[in-house]
C-alpha angles and dihedrals in degrees: 000000000000094000090051091053090047093053091044090052091048091050091050091048092050090047091054092047092048091046092051090048091053091048090050093051093047093047092049092048093051091045093054091044091052092049091052093047092048092049092054091048091050091048091052092049092049091051091051091049090048091053091049092049091050089052091050091049091050091050091049092050090048090050091049094052093050 
């Protein structure tokens, strides 16, 4: 009876360790994915802001020359 409880405890322990490892890998994967998605969104926003600023500068230069 004691050996059965020992192996059951070991199986439970290994299940917890494997479960935590899987959760860690999934969390890390989603974290990296979110960072990559956010960086592309920021890059797109910066490009849009840059275009708008260029347009404003052009309009100001045009206004100055007139």
